[in-house]
C-alpha positions as CSV (number, residue, x, y, z in Angstrom):
1,M,0.0,-0.2,0.0
2,I,3.2,2.7,0.9
3,A,4.7,1.7,-2.7
4,R,1.5,2.4,-4.5
5,A,0.8,5.5,-2.4
6,L,4.5,7.1,-2.9
7,R,3.7,6.1,-6.6
8,D,0.9,7.9,-6.9
9,A,2.5,11.0,-5.2
10,G,4.7,11.4,-8.1
11,F,8.0,9.2,-6.2
12,E,9.5,6.4,-8.6
13,V,9.7,3.6,-6.8
14,I,11.2,0.6,-6.9
15,Y,9.5,-2.8,-4.8
16,T,11.7,-5.2,-3.9
17,G,8.9,-8.1,-2.9
18,L,8.7,-9.9,0.4
19,H,11.5,-11.8,2.1
20,Q,14.5,-9.6,1.2
21,T,17.5,-10.3,3.3
22,P,19.3,-6.9,4.5
23,E,22.7,-7.7,1.8
24,Q,19.5,-8.0,-0.6
25,V,18.0,-4.3,0.6
26,V,21.2,-2.8,0.0
27,Q,22.5,-4.1,-2.9
28,A,18.7,-2.7,-4.2
29,A,19.5,0.5,-3.5
30,V,23.3,0.4,-4.9
31,Q,22.0,-1.0,-8.5
32,E,19.0,1.9,-7.9
33,D,20.6,4.7,-7.2
34,A,18.3,5.2,-3.9
35,D,17.8,8.4,-2.4
36,A,15.3,6.7,0.5
37,V,15.0,2.7,1.7
38,G,12.0,1.7,3.1
39,L,11.4,-0.7,5.3
40,S,8.4,-2.9,6.3
41,L,8.9,-4.7,9.2
42,L,6.0,-7.2,10.8
43,S,8.2,-9.8,12.3
44,G,9.7,-8.5,15.0
45,A,13.6,-8.1,13.8
46,H,13.7,-4.6,13.5
47,L,15.9,-4.6,15.9
48,T,18.4,-7.2,14.4
49,L,17.6,-7.1,10.0
50,V,17.2,-2.4,10.1
51,P,21.0,-1.9,11.6
52,K,22.5,-4.7,8.9
53,V,20.6,-2.3,6.3
54,I,21.8,0.7,7.4
55,D,25.3,-0.7,8.2
56,G,25.5,-2.4,4.6
57,L,24.4,1.2,3.1
58,R,27.5,2.8,4.8
59,R,29.5,0.0,3.5
60,E,29.0,1.0,-0.3
61,G,29.3,4.8,0.9
62,L,25.5,5.2,0.7
63,D,25.3,7.6,3.8
64,D,22.9,10.3,2.8
65,V,20.2,7.4,1.4
66,L,17.6,8.6,4.2
67,V,15.7,5.2,6.2
68,L,12.6,4.8,6.5
69,A,10.5,2.0,8.5
70,G,7.3,0.7,9.4
71,G,5.2,-2.3,10.6
72,I,4.8,-3.5,13.9
73,I,7.4,-1.5,15.9
74,P,6.6,-1.2,20.1
75,D,7.2,2.8,20.6
76,K,10.2,1.6,22.7
77,D,11.6,0.8,20.6
78,I,11.8,3.9,17.5
79,P,14.1,5.9,19.6
80,V,16.6,2.5,19.2
81,L,16.0,2.8,15.4
82,K,16.4,6.5,15.6
83,Q,19.6,6.0,17.0
84,A,20.7,3.6,14.6
85,G,20.2,6.2,12.2
86,V,16.7,5.4,10.9
87,A,15.2,9.2,9.9
88,E,11.3,8.1,10.3
89,V,9.4,5.4,11.8
90,F,5.8,4.8,10.8
91,T,3.5,2.4,12.2
92,P,0.4,1.2,11.5
93,G,-2.2,3.8,11.0
94,A,0.0,6.4,9.9
95,P,-2.0,8.6,7.0
96,L,-0.3,7.8,3.6
97,P,-0.4,11.0,2.7
98,D,1.8,12.2,5.9
99,I,4.3,9.9,4.8
100,A,4.7,11.1,1.2
101,R,4.6,15.1,2.6
102,W,6.9,13.4,5.2
103,L,9.8,12.1,2.8
104,E,9.0,14.5,0.6
105,Q,10.1,17.3,2.4
106,A,13.5,15.3,4.0
107,L,14.4,14.8,0.5
108,D,14.1,18.3,-0.3
109,E,16.3,19.1,3.1
110,R,19.0,16.6,2.1
111,E,18.7,17.9,-0.7
112,S,19.3,21.8,-0.2
113,S,21.8,21.0,3.2
114,H,23.4,19.4,0.1
115,A,23.9,22.3,-2.4
116,T,27.3,23.7,-3.0
117,P,27.1,27.4,-2.7
118,P,27.4,30.1,-4.8
119,G,31.0,30.9,-6.5
120,E,32.3,27.3,-5.2
């Protein structure tokens, strides 16, 4: 549903399917030159899998790729994920337009912070 909502909002979305390993997610981000990676986790393994994806992105030099997570994530785990490098966490019931607005704003902010100052 989120992939479709983001496509409808004008984002290019590459959906890799279910049951991808962290390594497969990282390689998809590398191959597609991704600006963001969204991870949907229902298994309860978010504290294990998400940091592996973030570490893999860093190893590939993709520190600026935004990572967002969603799914069944207890409130107490959200600060842990954010400390690990997750930009935002969306739990069940998050309005789809809000997710698209957040992503657009976050990507715009990232782009403006990477812009080269005039004269350089």
